[in-house]
C-alpha positions as CSV (number, residue, x, y, z in Angstrom):
1,X,33.2,-56.2,-116.3
2,X,35.7,-58.9,-115.7
3,X,37.2,-61.6,-117.8
4,X,37.4,-65.4,-117.2
5,X,40.1,-67.9,-117.9
6,X,38.9,-70.2,-120.8
7,X,37.8,-73.6,-119.6
8,X,36.5,-76.4,-121.8
9,X,32.8,-76.3,-122.2
10,X,30.7,-79.2,-120.8
11,X,29.7,-82.0,-123.1
12,X,25.9,-81.5,-123.3
13,X,23.3,-82.6,-125.9
14,X,21.7,-79.2,-126.0
15,X,21.9,-76.1,-128.2
16,X,20.3,-72.7,-127.5
17,X,17.1,-71.6,-129.2
18,X,16.3,-68.4,-127.4
19,X,13.5,-66.3,-129.0
20,X,14.5,-63.1,-130.7
21,X,14.3,-59.8,-128.7
22,X,14.5,-61.7,-125.4
23,X,15.7,-59.9,-122.4
24,X,19.1,-60.9,-121.0
25,X,18.9,-64.0,-118.9
26,X,20.5,-63.6,-115.4
27,X,22.4,-66.5,-114.0
28,X,23.9,-66.3,-110.6
29,X,26.3,-68.6,-108.7
30,X,26.5,-68.5,-104.9
31,X,27.9,-70.8,-102.2
32,X,30.7,-71.2,-99.6
33,X,34.3,-70.4,-100.5
34,X,35.9,-73.3,-102.3
35,X,32.6,-74.7,-103.7
36,X,33.9,-74.4,-107.3
37,X,32.0,-71.4,-108.5
38,X,34.8,-70.0,-110.6
39,X,35.3,-73.3,-112.5
40,X,31.6,-73.7,-113.2
41,X,31.1,-70.1,-114.3
42,X,34.0,-70.3,-116.7
43,X,32.8,-73.6,-118.2
44,X,29.2,-72.3,-118.6
45,X,30.5,-69.1,-120.1
46,X,32.5,-71.1,-122.7
47,X,29.5,-73.3,-123.5
48,X,27.2,-70.3,-124.1
49,X,29.8,-68.4,-126.1
50,X,30.3,-71.4,-128.3
51,X,26.5,-71.2,-129.0
52,X,27.2,-67.7,-130.5
53,X,25.5,-65.8,-127.6
54,X,26.9,-62.8,-125.9
55,X,27.8,-63.5,-122.3
56,X,28.9,-60.9,-119.8
57,X,30.6,-61.9,-116.6
58,X,30.0,-59.8,-113.4
59,X,31.9,-60.2,-110.2
60,X,29.5,-58.9,-107.5
61,X,32.2,-57.7,-105.1
62,X,34.2,-56.0,-107.8
63,X,31.5,-54.7,-110.2
64,X,28.5,-54.1,-107.9
65,X,29.4,-53.7,-104.3
66,X,29.8,-50.0,-103.3
67,X,33.2,-48.9,-102.1
68,X,34.3,-52.6,-102.2
69,X,38.1,-51.9,-102.0
70,X,37.7,-49.5,-99.1
71,X,35.4,-52.0,-97.2
72,X,37.7,-54.9,-97.8
73,X,40.8,-52.8,-96.8
74,X,39.2,-51.7,-93.6
75,X,38.1,-55.2,-92.7
76,X,41.6,-56.5,-93.5
77,X,43.4,-53.9,-91.3
78,X,40.9,-54.0,-88.4
79,X,39.9,-57.6,-88.1
80,X,42.7,-59.6,-89.5
81,X,46.4,-60.0,-88.6
82,X,48.3,-60.4,-91.8
83,X,51.0,-63.0,-92.0
84,X,52.1,-62.3,-95.6
85,X,52.6,-59.3,-97.8
86,X,50.7,-61.1,-100.6
87,X,47.4,-61.7,-98.8
88,X,44.4,-60.7,-100.9
89,X,41.8,-58.1,-99.8
90,X,39.0,-59.7,-97.8
91,X,35.8,-58.6,-96.0
92,X,36.1,-61.1,-93.1
93,X,32.7,-62.6,-93.1
94,X,33.4,-64.6,-89.9
95,X,33.4,-61.3,-87.8
96,X,29.9,-60.7,-86.5
97,X,29.9,-57.9,-84.0
98,X,26.6,-56.0,-83.7
99,X,28.0,-52.7,-84.8
100,X,29.7,-54.3,-87.9
101,X,26.4,-56.0,-88.8
102,X,24.7,-52.6,-88.7
103,X,27.3,-51.1,-91.0
104,X,27.1,-54.1,-93.3
105,X,23.3,-53.8,-93.4
106,X,23.6,-50.2,-94.6
107,X,26.1,-51.2,-97.3
108,X,24.0,-54.2,-98.4
109,X,21.1,-51.8,-99.1
110,X,23.4,-49.6,-101.2
111,X,24.8,-52.7,-103.0
112,X,21.3,-53.9,-103.8
113,X,20.2,-50.5,-105.2
114,X,23.4,-50.4,-107.3
115,X,22.7,-54.0,-108.4
116,X,19.4,-52.8,-109.9
117,X,21.2,-50.1,-111.8
118,X,23.9,-52.6,-113.1
119,X,21.3,-55.2,-114.2
120,X,19.1,-52.6,-115.9
121,X,22.2,-51.2,-117.9
122,X,23.3,-54.7,-118.9
123,X,19.8,-55.6,-120.2
124,X,19.7,-52.4,-122.2
125,X,23.1,-53.3,-123.7
126,X,21.5,-56.2,-125.5
127,X,23.5,-59.1,-124.1
128,X,22.0,-62.6,-124.0
129,X,23.3,-63.9,-120.7
130,X,24.7,-62.2,-117.6
131,X,26.6,-64.5,-115.3
132,X,27.1,-63.3,-111.7
133,X,29.9,-64.6,-109.5
134,X,28.0,-64.2,-106.2
135,X,24.8,-62.2,-105.8
136,X,22.8,-60.5,-103.1
137,X,22.2,-64.0,-101.7
138,X,25.8,-64.1,-100.6
139,X,25.1,-61.1,-98.5
140,X,21.8,-62.3,-97.1
141,X,23.5,-65.4,-95.5
142,X,25.4,-62.9,-93.3
143,X,22.1,-61.9,-91.7
144,X,20.8,-64.2,-89.0
145,X,17.0,-64.5,-89.6
146,X,16.1,-65.2,-86.0
147,X,14.4,-61.8,-85.3
148,X,11.4,-60.5,-87.2
149,X,13.3,-57.3,-88.1
150,X,16.1,-59.4,-89.8
151,X,13.5,-61.3,-91.8
152,X,11.8,-58.1,-92.9
153,X,15.1,-56.7,-93.9
154,X,16.0,-59.8,-95.9
155,X,12.7,-59.7,-97.7
156,X,13.2,-56.0,-98.5
157,X,16.5,-56.7,-100.2
158,X,15.0,-59.6,-102.1
159,X,12.2,-57.3,-103.2
160,X,14.6,-54.6,-104.4
161,X,17.1,-57.0,-106.1
162,X,16.4,-58.1,-109.7
163,X,15.2,-61.7,-109.7
164,X,17.6,-63.9,-111.7
165,X,16.2,-66.4,-114.1
166,X,18.7,-69.0,-113.0
167,X,20.0,-68.6,-109.4
168,X,22.4,-71.5,-108.4
169,X,23.8,-72.4,-105.1
170,X,26.8,-74.7,-105.4
171,X,26.7,-76.9,-102.3
172,X,29.9,-78.5,-101.1
173,X,31.3,-80.3,-98.1
174,X,32.8,-77.6,-95.8
175,X,35.7,-79.9,-95.0
176,X,36.6,-80.4,-98.7
177,X,36.0,-76.7,-99.4
178,X,38.2,-75.7,-96.5
179,X,41.0,-78.0,-97.8
180,X,40.8,-76.3,-101.2
181,X,40.5,-72.8,-99.8
182,X,41.4,-72.5,-96.1
183,X,40.5,-68.8,-95.6
184,X,38.0,-69.1,-92.8
185,X,37.6,-71.3,-89.7
186,X,36.0,-74.7,-90.4
187,X,33.2,-74.1,-87.9
188,X,32.3,-70.9,-89.6
189,X,32.3,-72.7,-93.0
190,X,29.8,-75.3,-91.7
191,X,27.5,-72.6,-90.4
192,X,28.0,-70.7,-93.6
193,X,26.8,-73.7,-95.6
194,X,23.7,-74.1,-93.4
195,X,22.9,-70.5,-94.0
196,X,23.0,-70.9,-97.8
197,X,20.8,-73.9,-97.7
198,X,18.4,-72.0,-95.5
199,X,18.0,-69.3,-98.1
200,X,15.4,-71.4,-99.9
201,X,13.0,-70.5,-97.1
202,X,13.1,-67.0,-98.6
203,X,13.9,-67.8,-102.2
204,X,12.1,-71.1,-103.1
205,X,13.3,-71.0,-106.8
206,X,17.0,-71.2,-105.8
207,X,18.5,-74.3,-107.4
208,X,20.9,-76.1,-105.1
209,X,23.4,-78.2,-106.9
210,X,24.7,-80.9,-104.6
211,X,28.3,-82.0,-104.2
212,X,29.4,-83.9,-107.2
213,X,32.2,-84.2,-109.8
214,X,33.1,-81.1,-111.9
215,X,31.7,-82.7,-115.0
216,X,28.4,-83.8,-113.4
217,X,27.9,-80.4,-111.8
218,X,28.4,-78.8,-115.3
219,X,25.8,-81.2,-116.8
220,X,23.3,-80.5,-114.1
221,X,23.7,-76.7,-114.5
222,X,23.2,-76.8,-118.2
223,X,20.2,-79.2,-117.8
224,X,18.6,-76.7,-115.4
225,X,19.1,-73.9,-117.9
226,X,17.8,-76.1,-120.7
227,X,14.5,-76.6,-118.8
228,X,13.9,-72.9,-118.6
229,X,15.7,-71.3,-121.6
230,X,14.2,-73.2,-124.6
231,X,17.4,-75.2,-125.0
232,X,16.7,-77.8,-127.6
233,X,18.2,-81.3,-127.9
234,X,20.6,-81.7,-130.8
């Protein structure tokens, strides 16, 4: 799995007190591009590691998605006109033709089945926390739930996907996120945010962390985990 750049841990008045022989706790971070997921994941990973727990970082697109490089490369060559030789691979979420959505739906099912395998393996490996940079939720927001078939498909993927103990959506202003990471049209970013917030209709236990400072967001994330992971006040 991948590695993260070290970032100072949040200042929190909690320390871990997980029971012995517990299963790995799954923490997921989802949200629009530019919401600050990488920063929060790195800070939380540092905090948990300093508590002497084994933390594994998983990038959904790199470590779980099936044929991710091929899919991104095809999307890049077909749907995007490059303006620089240094552009990263992308899967162009703003393209929503019917045939592309069918292809995506097929791959989303494969990704979810592979996710089950990856999570089962990580839990057998005896780690304490698995932190996902994006999850199946980031694929579900690409599916418009207006038709009953789409809603059934969404619920099927949610049934197949392992349920994380701590799923987070980092909410952010689309305008500010676009200013930090201008990869997609602003109108798409606004609709993308609404789709993430609408996921709670299917996943009520999703924790939405509203726009705030980096430090306050870190504190809210640790507090949420403290409420469900037997974190004890110092």
